[in-house]
N, C-alpha and C positions, 0 to 999 in steps of 0.2 A: 695530238691535236685531233679533235673530232671534226669531221667534214660536215659543215653546215651548208645550207643552200647558198648563203652569201659567199662563203669561202670557195665553194665549188664554182660559182659563177665568176668570181674574181680570178680564179685559176684558169678557167676556160677562156675567158676574154684575154687574159694576159698571154696564154699560150698561142691563141690565134693571132693577136697583134704582134707578138714577138716573132713568131715563125714568118709571118709576112714581111716584117721589117728586115730580119736578118737574111732571108732569102733574096730580097731585093738588093741588099748591100752586097751579099756574096756574089750575086749574079753580075753586078757591076764591077767586081773586084777581080783582077787577074789572079788566078789560082784558087778563087772561091773562098778565101779565108777573110772574114770581115776585119780582123785585127791587122791584116796586111794592106788594107785599103790606104792609098796615099793620103786621103783626107780623114783618116780614122779619128785622130785626136782633135781636129779642128771642126769637123762636120758630123761624122757618124756618131761618135760617143756623146757629144752634147745633145744630139737629137734623141739618142737612147735615154739620156738622163731626163729630158723633157717628157718623153713617153712614160718613163717610170713615175714622174711627178703627177702626170695626168691620171695614170692608172691608180696611184696611191690616193689621189683625191676622189676618184670615182668609187673606190673600195677602201674606205678609211679604216675599217676594223682590223684588217690584216695587211695594211698597206706595204709594209716592208717585204712581204712575200712577192709582191709584184716586181719590185726591183731585183730580187734574187732570181726569180724565174726568167725575167726578161733577159738578163745578162747570161744566164746559164744556157739559154736556148741557142746561143752561138755555137756551142759544141756539137749538138746533133745536126745543125744545119751544115757545119763544116764537114762532119762525118758523111753526110749524104752528098754534098757537092764535091768534096775532094777525096773522100775515102778516109779510113782510119789508118793512121800511121804511127810511127814510133814516138811522135811528139804529142799524141792525143792527150796523154795525162798532163803534160805541160800546158796544153790549151785549156784543159779543165781548171787547173790551178789559176791560170791567167784570168779566166772568166770569173772565178770566185773572187779574185782580187778586185776586178772591175765591178763586181756586184756590190761591194761594200759601200761605195758612194751612192750607187743607185738605190740601195736599201735605205740609206739614211735620207736621201731626198724624197723617196716615196713615203717613208714614215713621217717626215716633216709635213708633206702635203696632206697626208691623212689626218695628222694631228690638227693642222690648220683648218681643215674642213670640219672636223668634229667640234673645234672651238667656235667656229663661225655658226655652226648649226645650233649649238647650245646657247649662244648669245642671242640668236634670233627667235628663240622659243619663248 
């Protein structure tokens, strides 16, 4: 995949938004691991999916990448906040599994934006 200006911008924005989001979540979570937050499934993960959709709509060309990056950013945040441990690989696999719906939602938001743009032209 060739790095174009749009792809680079999408990646940079996603990295910044994702790091801020996961640091805030980790900061509010005992132990610093976002997936251990008491409200992970009811609040944190749905908010992350909404962020993935917004990023996918903002950068529709490679929208799925925003969902992937957003979810994978949990791993380095956990490594910085809690340290690297024996379950780091399991955390990476977990983040990859969580990334699948985020990638699909971001891709759908990007496709919807492209469709709406082509209909308005």
